[in-house]
C-alpha positions in Angstrom: -35.7 -7.0 246.7 -33.2 -4.9 248.7 -29.9 -6.2 249.5 -29.2 -6.5 253.2 -26.1 -7.5 255.3 -26.3 -7.6 259.1 -23.6 -8.2 261.6 -22.6 -7.4 265.4 -21.4 -3.8 265.9 -18.1 -5.3 267.2 -16.3 -8.4 267.0 -13.3 -8.9 269.1 -11.0 -12.1 269.1 -7.8 -13.0 270.7 -5.9 -15.0 273.4 -6.9 -13.7 277.0 -9.5 -11.2 275.9 -11.5 -12.2 278.8 -9.1 -10.3 281.0 -10.0 -7.2 279.2 -13.8 -7.8 279.4 -14.6 -4.8 281.5 -12.7 -2.4 279.2 -14.5 -3.7 276.2 -18.1 -3.6 277.8 -17.7 -0.1 279.6 -18.4 2.0 276.4 -21.9 0.2 276.2 -23.1 0.7 279.9 -21.7 1.5 283.3 -23.8 -0.9 285.2 -23.6 -4.6 284.0 -25.3 -7.8 284.7 -23.4 -10.8 283.5 -25.0 -14.3 283.3 -23.1 -17.7 283.2 -23.8 -21.2 284.2 -22.2 -22.7 287.2 -19.3 -24.3 285.3 -18.4 -21.1 283.4 -18.6 -19.1 286.5 -16.2 -21.3 288.1 -14.0 -20.9 285.1 -14.0 -17.2 284.6 -16.0 -15.6 287.2 -13.1 -14.1 289.2 -11.3 -12.9 286.1 -14.5 -11.2 284.9 -15.0 -9.4 288.2 -11.4 -8.3 288.5 -11.6 -7.0 284.9 -14.7 -4.8 285.7 -13.2 -3.6 288.9 -10.0 -2.6 287.1 -12.1 0.0 285.0 -14.2 0.9 288.1 -17.5 -0.5 286.6 -19.8 -2.6 288.8 -20.9 -6.0 287.5 -23.4 -8.3 289.1 -22.8 -12.0 288.2 -25.9 -14.1 288.0 -26.2 -17.9 287.5 -27.8 -19.0 284.4 -29.8 -22.3 285.2 -29.2 -24.1 281.8 -32.2 -23.7 279.7 -33.1 -20.8 277.4 -36.8 -20.9 278.4 -39.4 -18.3 279.0 -39.5 -18.9 282.7 -35.7 -18.5 282.9 -35.8 -15.4 280.7 -38.5 -13.9 282.9 -36.6 -14.8 286.1 -33.4 -13.0 284.9 -35.4 -10.1 283.6 -36.6 -9.3 287.1 -33.0 -9.3 288.3 -31.7 -7.2 285.6 -34.4 -4.7 285.9 -34.0 -4.7 289.6 -30.3 -3.9 289.3 -31.2 -1.1 286.9 -28.5 -2.6 284.5 -27.7 -0.8 281.3 -25.9 -3.7 279.7 -26.2 -7.4 279.8 -23.2 -9.9 279.1 -23.9 -13.5 278.4 -20.8 -15.8 278.9 -20.9 -19.4 278.1 -22.6 -21.8 275.4 -25.5 -21.1 272.9 -28.3 -21.3 275.4 -26.5 -18.7 277.8 -25.9 -16.3 274.9 -29.5 -16.6 273.6 -30.9 -15.9 277.0 -28.8 -12.7 277.2 -29.9 -11.6 273.8 -33.4 -12.1 274.8 -32.9 -10.0 278.0 -31.3 -7.2 276.0 -34.3 -7.2 273.5 -36.9 -6.9 276.2 -35.0 -4.5 278.3 -33.8 -2.5 275.4 -30.2 -2.4 276.5 -27.0 -3.5 274.8 -26.0 -7.0 274.6 -22.4 -8.4 274.6 -22.0 -12.2 274.2 -18.7 -14.1 275.2 -18.9 -17.7 273.7 -16.7 -20.1 275.5 -17.0 -22.6 272.7 -16.9 -22.4 268.8 -19.2 -25.1 267.9 -21.9 -23.2 266.0 -22.1 -19.8 264.0 -25.1 -18.6 266.2 -23.3 -16.0 268.5 -23.3 -13.3 265.9 -26.9 -13.8 265.0 -30.1 -11.8 265.6 -32.2 -14.6 266.9 -32.5 -16.9 269.9 -33.9 -20.4 270.0 -36.4 -20.7 272.9 -37.1 -24.1 274.6 -39.5 -25.5 277.1 -38.2 -25.8 280.8 -38.0 -29.6 279.9 -35.7 -28.7 276.9 -38.0 -29.2 273.9 -37.9 -26.8 271.1 -40.5 -24.0 271.6 -40.0 -21.1 269.2 -37.6 -18.8 267.5 -37.3 -15.3 268.8 -36.1 -12.8 266.1 -34.4 -9.5 267.0 -34.3 -6.3 265.0 -30.5 -6.1 265.6 -27.4 -8.4 266.2 -25.6 -8.3 269.4 -23.5 -5.1 270.1 -20.3 -7.1 270.6 -19.1 -10.6 270.3 -16.0 -11.3 272.3 -13.9 -14.5 271.8 -11.2 -15.6 274.1 -9.2 -18.3 271.9 -7.4 -19.5 275.0 -10.6 -20.6 276.6 -12.1 -22.0 273.3 -8.9 -24.1 272.7 -9.2 -25.5 276.2 -12.6 -27.0 275.4 -12.9 -30.5 273.9 -11.7 -30.4 270.3 -15.0 -32.2 269.2 -16.8 -28.9 269.8 -14.5 -27.0 267.5 -14.8 -29.8 264.8 -18.7 -29.5 265.1 -18.3 -25.9 264.6 -16.4 -26.7 261.4 -19.3 -28.9 260.3 -21.8 -26.2 260.9 -19.5 -23.7 258.9 -19.0 -26.2 256.2 -22.4 -25.8 254.8 -22.2 -21.9 254.7 -20.7 -21.4 251.3 -22.9 -24.1 249.6 -26.0 -22.9 251.1 -25.3 -19.3 250.3 -24.5 -20.2 246.6 -27.9 -22.0 246.4 -29.8 -19.3 248.0 -28.3 -16.6 245.7 -29.1 -18.7 242.7 -32.7 -19.0 243.7 -33.0 -15.3 244.4 -35.1 -16.0 247.8 -34.7 -13.7 250.7 -32.0 -14.4 253.3 -32.3 -14.6 257.1 -31.6 -10.8 257.0 -34.8 -10.2 255.1 -33.5 -9.4 251.6 -31.3 -10.4 248.8 -27.7 -11.4 249.5 -24.6 -9.1 249.1 -21.4 -9.7 247.2 -19.6 -9.0 250.6 -21.8 -11.8 252.5 -21.2 -14.2 249.5 -17.4 -13.5 249.7 -17.3 -14.1 253.5 -19.2 -17.5 252.9 -16.6 -18.5 250.3 -13.6 -17.5 252.5 -15.2 -19.4 255.3 -15.0 -22.7 253.1 -11.4 -21.8 251.9 -10.3 -21.2 255.6 -11.8 -24.6 256.7 -9.8 -26.5 254.0 -6.6 -24.7 254.8 -6.6 -24.7 258.7 -9.2 -27.3 259.8 -6.9 -30.2 260.4 -4.0 -28.0 261.8 -6.5 -26.3 264.3 -7.8 -29.8 265.4 -4.3 -31.1 266.2 -3.7 -28.0 268.3 -6.9 -28.0 270.2 -6.5 -31.9 270.8 -3.6 -30.6 273.0 -5.6 -27.6 274.4 -3.3 -25.3 272.5 -4.0 -22.3 270.4 -2.1 -21.1 267.2 -2.7 -19.2 264.1 -4.6 -22.0 262.6 -6.9 -22.2 265.7 -7.5 -18.3 265.6 -8.5 -18.7 261.9 -10.9 -21.5 262.5 -12.6 -19.8 265.4 -13.1 -16.9 263.1 -14.4 -19.1 260.4 -16.8 -21.0 262.7 -18.2 -17.9 264.3 -17.8 -14.7 262.3 -17.4 -15.6 258.7 -20.1 -18.4 258.9 -22.2 -16.3 261.0 -22.4 -13.4 258.6 -22.5 -15.9 255.8 -25.5 -17.8 256.9 -27.5 -15.0 258.1 -26.9 -12.6 255.3 -26.6 -15.1 252.4 -29.2 -17.7 253.5 -29.7 -21.3 254.5 -30.9 -24.1 252.0 -30.8 -27.8 251.9 -28.0 -28.7 254.4 -29.7 -27.3 257.5 -33.1 -28.5 256.5 -31.6 -32.0 256.3 -30.1 -31.5 259.7 -33.6 -30.8 261.0 -35.0 -33.9 259.3 -32.2 -36.0 260.9 -33.6 -35.2 264.3 -36.3 -37.7 263.3 -33.7 -40.5 263.8 -33.2 -41.4 267.5 -29.7 -42.8 266.6 -28.5 -39.3 265.8 -29.7 -37.6 268.9 -26.1 -37.9 270.5 -24.7 -35.8 267.6 -23.9 -32.2 267.8 -25.6 -29.7 265.5 -22.5 -29.4 263.2 -21.9 -33.1 262.9 -25.5 -33.5 261.5 -25.0 -30.5 259.3 -21.8 -31.9 257.8 -23.8 -35.0 256.4 -26.5 -32.5 255.4 -23.9 -30.5 253.4 -22.8 -33.7 251.5 -26.5 -34.5 250.8 -27.0 -30.9 249.7 -24.2 -31.4 247.1 -25.8 -34.8 245.9 -29.1 -33.1 245.7 -27.8 -30.3 243.3 -25.7 -32.7 241.3 -22.4 -30.8 242.2 -19.2 -31.8 240.3 -17.7 -35.0 241.8 -14.3 -33.2 242.5 -16.2 -30.9 244.9 -18.1 -33.7 246.5 -14.8 -35.6 247.0 -13.2 -32.3 248.5 -16.1 -32.2 251.1 -15.8 -35.9 251.9 -11.9 -35.7 252.2 -12.3 -32.8 254.6 -14.8 -34.3 256.9 -12.7 -37.5 257.3 -9.6 -35.5 258.0 -11.1 -33.7 261.0 -13.6 -36.5 262.0 -16.9 -35.3 260.8 -19.4 -38.0 259.7 -19.5 -38.7 256.1 -22.2 -41.5 256.1 -25.2 -42.6 258.2 -23.2 -45.4 260.0 -20.7 -42.6 261.3 -23.7 -41.0 262.7 -24.7 -44.0 264.8 -27.4 -45.6 262.3 -27.0 -49.4 262.7 -28.8 -50.5 259.6 -30.4 -48.6 256.7 -34.2 -48.4 257.1 -35.6 -46.8 254.1 -38.9 -46.0 255.7 -37.3 -44.1 258.5 -35.0 -42.2 255.9 -38.2 -41.3 254.0 -39.6 -39.7 257.2 -36.3 -37.7 257.3 -36.7 -36.7 253.8 -40.4 -35.6 254.4 -39.3 -33.6 257.5 -36.5 -31.9 255.5 -39.2 -30.7 252.9 -41.7 -29.4 255.4 -43.5 -26.3 254.6 -41.3 -23.4 255.5 -38.1 -25.2 255.6 -34.9 -23.7 254.2 -34.7 -26.5 251.6 -37.1 -24.5 249.4 -34.4 -21.9 249.0 -32.8 -24.2 246.6 -32.9 -23.0 242.9 -35.2 -25.8 242.0 -38.3 -27.6 243.4 -37.2 -30.1 245.9 -39.3 -33.3 246.8 -39.0 -35.8 249.6 -38.1 -38.5 247.1 -35.1 -36.4 245.8 -33.8 -35.9 249.3 -34.2 -39.7 250.0 -32.1 -40.4 246.9 -29.5 -37.8 247.7 -29.1 -39.1 251.3 -28.6 -42.7 250.2 -26.1 -41.5 247.6 -24.3 -39.5 250.0 -24.2 -42.4 252.4 -22.7 -44.6 249.6 -20.1 -42.2 248.6 -19.0 -41.4 252.1 -18.8 -44.9 252.9 -16.3 -45.6 250.2 
C-alpha cells in the first residue's frame, strides 16, 4: 500500500487575517464569490469587501441559507456560474465551508475556506457532509483535493463562545489515539493509503498541544481574548488534527460518536463533546495503560469535556439503549474496524460502561 499524506495548499492563521483576505485570495482568482450566512455577513461582510477593494479585485457576497444540501448547492452554483467567478470563498461554520468546497468541486475553481469557529477539524479536509433540506444526514461528498487555502482569524474565533473551542479540543483529542490504532492495523486512511511518519507526528503533536495549552486557551477565550495558547489550540484543533485524522485514519472514537447519536439525550451535544467520551471508550477498548486513561480524564475535566454518560445528559443507565449504541458503532463500514483487533458490540458495550464508571470517580 502506498503511503499518502494530503493537506490544504496553504494554511494561514493570525489575529486580524480577515482584513487581508483580498490579498490572500487574489493569487487564486481575480473574480470571487464569497458565501456566508446572515450572522457572519453582518460580522465581517464590510471588512471582506474593503479588503478585496484594496487589492482591486471584485467580490460578490452571497447569503448562505444555513444547510449544506443539494438544493442549496445547486442554487449557489447557478449564481457562481452566472458571475463567471474563478474562485469561491466560504466564510463561517462547517456547513458553509462544505458548501463552498462542493461549489469549487463542481465549478472546477479554487476554494478558500475561512472558519469563524474552531470546533472541528473538518475545514482542512477533502470531503463535505451533505444534508437534506430538513437537516438530516444524506451523504458524504469526497473531493480529489483539499481546499486551496484555509484562513483562520484568531480574533474572530476567540470572540465565539468558549464551548465551541472546547468542543474542537474534544474532536482533536481523539486524533493521536485513532492514528495510533489505524497505523497498528495497517488499514487505509481517509487519504486512501498507509499513514506516513509525518502525519503520525502531527497527530501526536496535536495531543501534546492540547495537554500543554488547552486550559490556558479556554481561560483566555472565556474572556473573548486571544493569546499564544489560543493560537496553539486553534492550530491543534484545525490543522494538526485535520491532517492527523485524514492522513492517519479514524478508528473507534469517531465510530462510538456515531453510535451515540442513537441516544436522544445526547442530541444537544457538539460533535467534539461526544468524540471526547468516544476517545475514553476507545482507550478502554484497547486496554490502554491506566496512566494514559487518567491523563485523558484529567484533561477532559480541566476544560469541561464530558467524562461519563451523566455529563452527556443521560439520566439513567439503560443497558438496552447502550447496546444499541454499541451495535451502531460496529456497523459495517464503520471506522471502528480500523482497530488492530476484531471489535464486537459486546466489547464496545463493556468499554462504554467502564469508561462511564472511571469517568464518574
